[in-house]
N, C-alpha and C positions, 0 to 999 in steps of 0.2 A: 711425301706421298709418291708411290711408284708410278712412273710415267707409263702410258699404255704400251709404248714400244718395248718396254722392258719386261712385260709379262710373258710367261711361258705360254705355249699353246694350250696346255691343260688349264691354266688360269684364265686365259681368254675365253675358252669354251664355257667355263663356269660363270664368267661374267656375262656372257651372252645369254646363258640360261636364266640367270637372275635378273637380266635386263639392267645391270649396273652400267653398261656401256654397249655400244653397237659396233658391228664390223666397220661401218663407215667412219666412226670416230677413231677407231684403232688405226685404220689405214691412213687417215689424214695425219695422225700423229707420227706414224712410221715415215710417211713421205716428208714431213717437216724435218724429221731427224735425219733422213737421208740427205736432204738439201744441205745440212750442216757438215756432214761427213764426206760425201761423195767427191767433192773437189780435191780432197786430200788422199783418198785411198783408191779411187777408180775401180770399184768392185763390180760394177754393173754393165750389162750389155742389153740392148733392146728394152730399156726401162720405159714402161708405158703406164704412167700414173692415171691418165684419163680413162683408159679401158678398165684399169683396176678399180677405179672409183665406181664405174657402172656395175662391175661384178660385186663389189662390196655393198652397193645400194640394194641390189637384188637379195643379197644374203641378209641384210638388215631387215628387209621386208619379211623374209621367211622366219627369222628369229622372232619378230614381233608377233607372228601368228603361231609361234611354237612349232614350226615345221621345217627344221633344218634338213637339207638333202643328204647329208653325210657327216661323218665323224670329224671332218676338218672344216666344216662350213664357216666361212668368214675369217679363217686364219691366214695372215699374210705369209707368202711362201715364195722363195726363189728357186730356180732350176738352173743347173750348169748348162752352158750354151751348147754342149755337144749332145744333150738329150733333147730330141726334137720336140718343138711345140708348133702346132699348126699355124702356118702363115709367116713364121719367122725363119730367116736364113740361119744355117748352121755353119759358121766359118771355121770351126775346129781350132780357133785361136790363131789361124794362119792366114797371112796375106796372099797365099797361093790359091786359096779356095775360091771357086766361083760361087757367088752368092745367089742361091735359089731358095725361095720360100718353101719351108717344109710342107709336105702334102698332108701330114697327119701328126697327131701327138704320138710320141713313142710310148711304150707301155707305162713307164713310171709317171710321165706327164699326164697320161690319160687317167690313171688311178687317182692322182692328186686332184685333178679337175673334177672327176666324178664325185669325190668326197667333199667338194665345196671349197677347196682351198682357193684363196685369192692370189693367183700367180701374177705378180706385178712386174717381174723382171727376170731376165736370164743373168747368169754371172760369168765372169771372165775365166779364161784358161790359157795356158801357153800352147805353142804350136803342137797340134795333134795329141795333146795331153802327155807328151813325152818329156816333160820337165817337172821337177818338184819346185816350181817357182812361179812368180807372178809376172814373168817376162814373156812377151808375146810379140810377134811381128804384125799382128792385127789389132789387138787391144792396147790401150795405154797401160803403162806399168802399174800393176796393182801392189799396194803397200799394206803393211801390217798395222792395224789400229793401235796395238800395244806400244809400238815404236815405229814411226813412219820411215825411219832409216833402214828398217829390217824387212825381210821377205815374209809374206804370209804363208809360203809354201805352195805346193801344187800337186797335181795339176788342177785340183778344185780350189784355185787361188781366190777367185772372187767370192765363192761360197764361204770360205774360211774367214775372209776379211769382213764380209757382210754379217756373218754370225757374231763375230767379236764386237763389231760396231753397233749391233742392235737393230739391224734391218729386219725386224720381225723375228719370230722364233724358229721358223722351219726353213731349212736349206738342203737341197739335194745335190750330191756330187757323184762322181764315178771314181773307181779305183781299180788299177791294173798292176800297181806295184807299191802303193802307199798313198794314192791320190786323194782319199778322204782323210786318212789317218794322219798324214804329215801336216797338212794345213790345220787340222784339229789340234795337233800337238803344239804347233807354233802359234796358234790363235786362242788356246785355252778352252776348246770346245770338246763335246762328246761326238764321236763318229763311229759308226759301225760299218765295217766291211763284211757283209754277210757271206754265208756259204755261196759258192757259185750256183746260180740258178734260183736262189731263194727269192730274189726280186727279178721278175721277167724284164728283159732289156732287148732292144733292137737297134743296131745289130749286135748279136752276141759274139763273144770271142773268148779264147782261152784266158782265164784269169780275170776277165772284165766283169765288174759288178757295179751297180748303183748302190748308194748308201746314204742314210740320213746324217746330217751335220746340224747339231743343236747345242743349246747351252745346258741341257739336262738329259739324264737317262730316260726319264718319263716321256719327254717329247720325242726322243729317238724311237722308243717303243710304240708311241702313238703313230708315228710315220710308218713304222714297219707293219702295223696292222692294216694299213692301206696299200703300201707298196708291194707287199708280198702276195696280193691277190693275183690269180692266174691270168695269163695272156698267151694265146696260142702262137703269137709271132716269134717267141723265143724258143728255138729248137733245143736249147740247152737248159731250159727251166726245170726245176724240181716239180714233182707231183704236188698239187695243192695240199696243204697241211693245216689242220685245225690247231693253231697255236694261240694260246691266251697271252698275247703280247703285253697287256698291262699288268699281268700277274708277276711282278718283279720281286716280291718278298720271298727270299729263300735263305736257308741257313748257310753260313760259311763253315761252321764247325764240321770237321771231318773231311773237308775237301782236300784233295791232294794237288798241290800247286808246285810247278817247276819255276825256278827263278833263272832266267836266261840273261846273262850279262856279257861277258867277253866272248867274242866270236873268233878272234885271232886274225881277222882281216877286215877290210873296210875302214871307214873313218874311225879315228880313235874315240872311244867312249869317254866323253868329258866328265869330269868329276861331279859337277852339279847334276848331271843326268843320272849318273850312277847312284848318287846319294838319294835322289828322289825315288828311283825304282826300289832301292833297298828299303827305304822308309815305307813304301807301299807293301813290300813283302812282310815287314814287321807288323804292319797294321792287320794284314790277313792272319798272321800268326796269333796276334792278340785276340782275334775273333774265333780262334779254334782250328784254323787250317794248319795242315802240315806243309812246310815249305822246304824244298831241297834244290840246290843248284843243279842245273842241267846244261848239256851241250846243245848247240844249234843243229839245225837240220840241213844246212846249206854249206858248201865248201867254196873256196876261192875258185876252183875249177867250174863249179856250178854257176857262180856269178858271171864268170867270163863267158860261159856258154849262153846264158840268157842274154848277155850283151850282144853276142854275135847274132843270135836269132832275131833280136829286135832291130839291130842295125839293118840286117838283110830285109826284114819286113818293111821297114821305113824307107829304105832305098828303093824297094820295089814301087812304093807309092810315088816317091819323088822322081824316079827315073822316067816315069810315063808322062811327065809334064814337059812342055816346051822349055828350053833353057832360060828364056827371059822370065817365065813364070816361076820356075824352080829357084831362080836367084832371089826371089822375094822372101824365101823362107828365112827364119831366124838363123844367122850365121852359125851359131853353136849347133843347132839341129842339123843344118846342112853338112857341117864338118863331121859330126858324129855319124850321120846316116851314110855319108859317102864311103865310109869304111866298109859298108856292106857290099859294095861293088867288088871288092877284092876277095871276098870269102868264097870258098868252094861249096858245092852242094853238101859234101860230107861235113864241112865246118858247121853249116846251118843245122843239119840233122843232129849232129852231136850237141849243138847248142839247145835245140828243142828237147832233146832227151834229158837235159838237166832237170826239166819239169818233172819227169817220171822219177828221177832219183830223189828229188826233194819230197815228192808225195810219199814215197816209200819210207823215207827217214822220218817224216812227220807222223805217219801211221805208227811207226815203232815207238816214237817218243811218247805218244798219247796212250800206249798200251797200259801203262800203270799211273797215268796222270789224268786229272780232271781238267785242269787249266794250266796255262803258262803265263807268267807275267814277264815283261821285258821292257826295254826302252822302245819308243816309237822311232826316234831319231837319235843317233849318237851325239849330235851337236845341238847346242841350245838355240842358236840363231845364226843367221848370216845376212849379208847386206842385200838390200832390195834389188839392186841393179844386176845381181848375179844370176846365172842360170842354174846354179847348184852350189852347195857349200864349197866344193873344190874348184868349181868353175872350169873343169878340164874335160873336154869331150872325149879324151882318150880314156878317162876313168869316170864315167858318168854315174855309175850305180853304187859308189862307195857309201853313200848315205842312206840307201834303202835296204841295207843288209838285214835289218830287223823287220821290215814290212813285206818285201816282195816274196819271201818263202811261202807266206800264207795265201797269197793269190794263186801260186802254182800248186799248192797242196789243197786248196779249196776250203781251208778252215776259216770259220768266222773269227774276226779279230776286231777289237774295239780300242779306240784311243780315248782316254779320259784325263783331264788335267790332274796332275799329281802334286804340283807345287810350283815354285817360282825360283828364278835365279836371284843373285844378289841385287840385280837392278829391277826386279819385279816382273820379269818376262816369263811367260808360262812354259812349263815343261810337262809333256805328256807321258803317261804310262800306258803300255799296251797290255790288253788281256786277251788271250787266245784260247779258243776252245776246240773240242773235237769237231770234225765235220758234222754239219747239220745242227749243232747245239747252239744256234744263234740266241735263243732265249736264255740259255744258261750263261752265255757271255754277258748279255745285258743284265742279268741278275747279279753277277759278280761285280759289274760296273756300278750297279745301284748300291750294292753293299759297300763298295769302296767310297762312293759319294758320301755316305754317312760316316765312314771311318776316317777320312782324310782331314776333317776339320774345316774351319771357315776359309772361304776364298776371298781374294782381293776384289775390290769393285771393278766392274768392267770399264774399259777406257772411255773417255769422254772426247767429243770433237774438239779440235784445236779452236781457240778463240779468235784467231786471226784468219 
């Protein structure tokens, strides 16, 4: 019999409707499961089971009357700690942050709460979200449930680990260079980095989005139906759109798909990743799509430009702090950002202009393609204690060469598990669409879900 914490959000809502079980029963099972896992993976921040039980109790009463308040009523949910929830400090993963309770819910938190989600905890992240790692100067080290010696990825590290461990079905992360897709890749999840502005967020920034992290495409679509609702606080948000998010059935036949493999720079594409992505391409071909190999939209010069821009931006933040506070930052982050102090204004402008070059190249690529499939990460896995696969602050972005272009170009991109390495560790496949075709990307992910074949069981908590 399937444990309640293993059910998808869609299955939970069906169970609530039929009165097979209640939100209170589900939350209790999730909390019991967390108690077994959390000492090993450290995925949570501001875990508040008592308040969550009260929220679930109210939801149970509503379902008993047949009066749910929204489409997520009673579903256990976590939120990445940099997305504000009223009354909870936002440390940004950094020991340098002064802890002040948030005055209000950020737009994504507000939409989830309005829909009845049972928000029981925040999830961990590295310093300022500037690492693809579970390493932080504020939070304990977050580990990967598939292999506790390995990294869950980041910066939505806790969300990825919580999703793989079965801390309920719905998890919300943010992504500015791969931060929902990389942990989804390394944790076996589905994640959508939507088009910029599709999900209102506060504060908005170039390339920064919030996105769902779930075990299934259906659950990701369900979250999108709530998260994409408008909020005037986001000055970069898209106009409200009437999108039928649950309508995921769509033909693959006739779709024109680009296969993006070797970029010529960045971390070497490992054989098991290549094989997994090529198998995904063959699966789409078998369903009637036409697939051709394509070149990337970013150059080595572009990558170095982005590095320069983000170093300067991060050093601007750190340089305003007193030296004793600044010294509390993760050494890797401090060393990386400090390089921004040596850059000229021209260097930084040239770096930012890489964004526009990437956008232009992406637009040209999609002129005669519907979708592109690629690796999410060029490497299968790396050690939990490292800040990045190379662990070199002089070359920090070598592993995000497949993900960061789509933040800069604003294209929607999803990570979905494509297979496993020889040790059973998950390997993600990325599906990218044209700007604003978020639903189309989810539809292709849903099609791949049925094409890829059976998946391995999710990891279980250690017995000791």
